[in-house]
N, C-alpha and C positions, 0 to 999 in steps of 0.2 A: 384336458387342455394342458399342454406343456408350458411352463413358465418361459417368459422371454429370456433369451441368452444375455448374459452380462456383457457390457461393453468391454472391448479390448483396450481402448484408449480414451482419454478425455482431455481436452485442451482448454486452458484458461489463459486469456490475454489480459495482462495487468498494465494499466496506465496510471500515472500519478502526477499530481501537482500541475494540472492543466492551467489552473489559475485563470480560467476564462472569465471575462467580464465584458460589458457592452463595448463594442469596437473590435472584439476578438472572436466573437461567437462564430461568425461565418468561416473564418480561416481555421479556427479550432475544429469545427465540425468536419471540414475537409480533411484535416490531419487524422481525426478519429476514424473517418471512413476509410482512409488509406490503410491504416493499421489493422482495422477489422477485416478489410478485403484481403490483405496480404496474409494474415494469420489464420483466417477461417476458424475462429474459436467456437467452442460450445458455450462458454461463459466469458463475459467481459467484466472486469473489476476496475472501478475507478478508486484509487487507493488514497484519497484524501486531498484537501485543498482543491476542490473541483471547479465549481462555477459560482461566480459572485455577481451581485447586483443589488441596488437599493430600491428598485421599484417593481420587483416581481419578475425581472428578466431571468434571474437565476432559476427560479422555480419553473418558469415557462420553458427554459432550456432543458431541464430534466424531463419535462413532458415531451419535448421534441425528440430527445434521445430515446425515450421509451417507444414512441411511434416508429422510430428508425429501427430499433432492435426487434420489435414485433414484426415489422415488415421483412426483416432478415431471418426471422425464426431463431434468434439467438437470445438467450437469457442474459441478464446483466445485473449488476449490483454496485454498491458504493460503500466506502468507508469514510467516516467523518475525519477530516484533518484538523489541525490546531486552528486554522483560519476559517473553517466552515462555521458560520454563525457570527463571525466578527465582521465580515464584509458582505453580509447577505441581507435580504429584505426581511428575514425572520431569524429566529434562534435555532440552535442545534436540534432541539426536540422537534420543532416544526418542520425542519428539513427532513429529519428521520421519518416523521409521520407522513410527509408528502411522498417520500420514496416508497414506503410500505404500501401506499394506496395505488401506486402505478402498477398496472397489470403485467408488465413485462419483466419486473424485477423479482429477485428472490429475497429482497431486503426484509429484515424484521427489526422493529424498534427496540424491543426488550430492554428497557432502561435499567441499568445497574450503576449505582453510585453516581447518579446524574450523568451517566455516559449512555449514549444512544446508538444502537446498531450492534448489539452483541448477540450473535447467533451462529449456529452450525448449519451447513448445507451439505447434504450427502450427495456424493457423485454417483454415477452408475457403476463405477469401479468398486467391486465388492469391499466393504469395510473402510472405504476412504472418504474422508470428510474435509471440508474447508471450514475454517473457523475465522469469523470476523469479529474484531473487538475495537471499540472506540478508545484510542489511547489518550484522548482528552486534549487539553489546551495548555494552560500554564500551571506550573508547580505552585503549591502553597508556599507562603513565606517561610514556615518552619522547615520545609523541604529545601528551599533555596539556601537557608542559613546552614543547614546540615551539609550541603554540598560546597559551602564556601562561595556561594553565588557563581558557581561554575556553569550552571545551566538554568534556564528559566522554564524548561519544559516539564510537562506532567508525565507520570508513569501509570501503567496499569495498576488498578487497585487490588487489594486482597479479595474483595468480593468478586471481581472479575476473574481472578485466578481460581477461586473456589468454583465459580460457575464453569469455567473452562475444564477443570479436572473432572467435574461431574459429567459433563457432556462428552468428554473425550474418552471416558472409560469404556473399554470394550471395542474401541475402533482399532483397525489394523494400521492406519496411517492418517495423520492429521497435518494439514498445511494451514499456517496461520497468516492472516492479513491484518496489519496494523499500519498506522501512519507514521508515528514517531518511532525511530529505530530503538530497539532495546540497548541497554548499556553494553551487552555482550557483542554488539556489532563492532565496537571499537576494539575490544580485546581480540575478537576473532579476526578482524582485518589485519591488524598489526602482527599477530602471531603468524598468519598465513604469509604476509609480506616478508617477515624475517626468515621463513622457511622456503621462500620462493615457490609457494603453491597457491597463490591467488588464482581462482578458477578463471575469472575474467574481470575486466574493468579496473577502476582506480578511484582514489579519493582526491577530490579537487576543492571541496568546500573550504572557504576561507584561506585558500592558497592562491597567490597571485600567478599571472601567466608566466612570470619569471621564476616561479617555483619557491617563492618566499612565503612563509607562514604568517598570517595575520594573527598576532599573539592575543588579540582581544576576541577571537572567535574560535569555536571548536571545529575540527575537521569532520567530525561525525556528531551531529546535534542530538544527542540522546538525553534522557530524562535527568533531572537534578539528583534523584535518588534511585537506587535499584530496589524495587519492591519484591524481587524474587520470583517473578513469573517464569523466567527461562528455566531456572533450576527445578522449579516445581513441575513444569511441563516435561522437562527432560526425564525426571524420575518416572513419569507415567509410561515412558518407553515407546511411544508411538509418534512423537513429534518428528516430522521429516524436514520441514523448511519453514522459515519465517520471512515474509515479504514486507518491506517497509518503504515508505516514500520520504517526504519531508526535506531531504537534503538535495537541492536541485541539481547540483553538479557532480554528485557521486553516482556510480553505476556499477558496483562490484558484486561479486558472489564469492563466498568462501565457505569452507567446511569447518565447523567449530563444535567439538565434542559430539561429532556424528550428526550434526544438524546443519543443513544448508541455510546460511544467512544471506539474504538477497536484497540489495539496495536497488530498487526499481528506478531506472533512469527517468528523468522528467520527460513528459510525453508531448509537450507543445512549447515552442519558443515564442512566447507572447511578444507582440509589438509594444505592449504597454507596461509589462512587468520587466524591470531591468535585470533581475537576478536570474540570468540564463547563461547558457554556454558561450555563445558568440559575444555577448555583451560583457563577458568577463575575460575574453581573450582565448577561449578554448574552442576546439573543433566542436561542432554541434552534434551531440550524441542523443538528441531527442528521439523518442520512440516508445517502444513497449517491451515488456518482458513476457516471454511465452513459457508457460508451464505445461508440459505433457505428462499426464499420469497414466501409467500402465499397471497391469495386475501385479507385476513383479518389480516395480520401481518407478522412476520418474526422470525427466530431463528438463533442463531450464536453459533457455537461450535468449539472446537479445535480438530485437528487430529495430532497425534505425530508419527514420523517415528519409534521411539523405540517400538511402539506397533504393527507395521506392519510386 
C-alpha cells in the first residue's frame, strides 16, 4: 500500500482579541462565520483574549464554536491572552483544560511555568509545525522595575524557550503563535518603516486619530523585559514567522532578521469594548490574517470584514 501523498498547501486563519462577552456573542459568531467562510481554512486559531463571561457563558461559547467547526470539518485551537482568566468564569488552567477536552480542537494544556497551552502541531506539509505558547499575563514586579515601569506585560519564560527548542529541533519550518508581541516586534517595525519596506499595515496603538502619540502608552505593547526567546529560536534556524495579537489597533507584517513578524488585526469590533478601530477614530480593519504554507515557502495576507 502506497503512503498518502503529502499535501501541497495548508491554510491557517488567525483571529485575535475578539473580546466577546454576553451581549456580543451573537454578532461575534456571525463575524467568525464570515471570516471562516471567506478564507476556507484547514485550521482556525484564536490568538488570545477570546471569550469572557462570569456565569459560564464563556465556556459554553467555546463549546458552541467546537460544534460549529466539527460541522464544517475544520480543526481549530486557541492561545490564551493576558485577559483570559481575568474576565472569565474560571481561571487560565481551567480554560485550557476545557479546550483540550473539546473534540474539535488540537489544543494541549501542557503547563510550563504556570503557563497553559504550550504545544506543537504538525501540519501535513512535510517538516512544518505550528508552535503555540502562552505568553502570560502581567510581568513580575522585579521585571517591571528593570524596565523602568515601561511595560506591565509578561514575557515567555526560559522554561518555555527550552521546551520550544527541544520540540523545534529537526523541523524544516516552524510558525509561532503567541498573544503578547515579542520585544522584537517594535525593533522590526521601526526598522522596516525607516527603510520603507513594511510589508503591509501600520501601528496605531496609543496614537490619536490626529496622529499624535499618547506619551503614557506604548505603540507596541510588548513585555517588560526581553527573556531571549527570539534570539534562541532564531539560532535554531527554522523559525519562519511569529504571529501575535494583543494590540487592538495594529495590523502590520515586517521581515526582521529573516523572520516574518505578524501583528494580527483585531477580529471583531465589539459593541461593548471601546478599544476598537472606529471608536478610536480609525477605519475599521477588523478581520483575520491568513497563512498559506507550501512545501517551498509561505504567504501571509489580510482579510477584512468590511470587504465581506
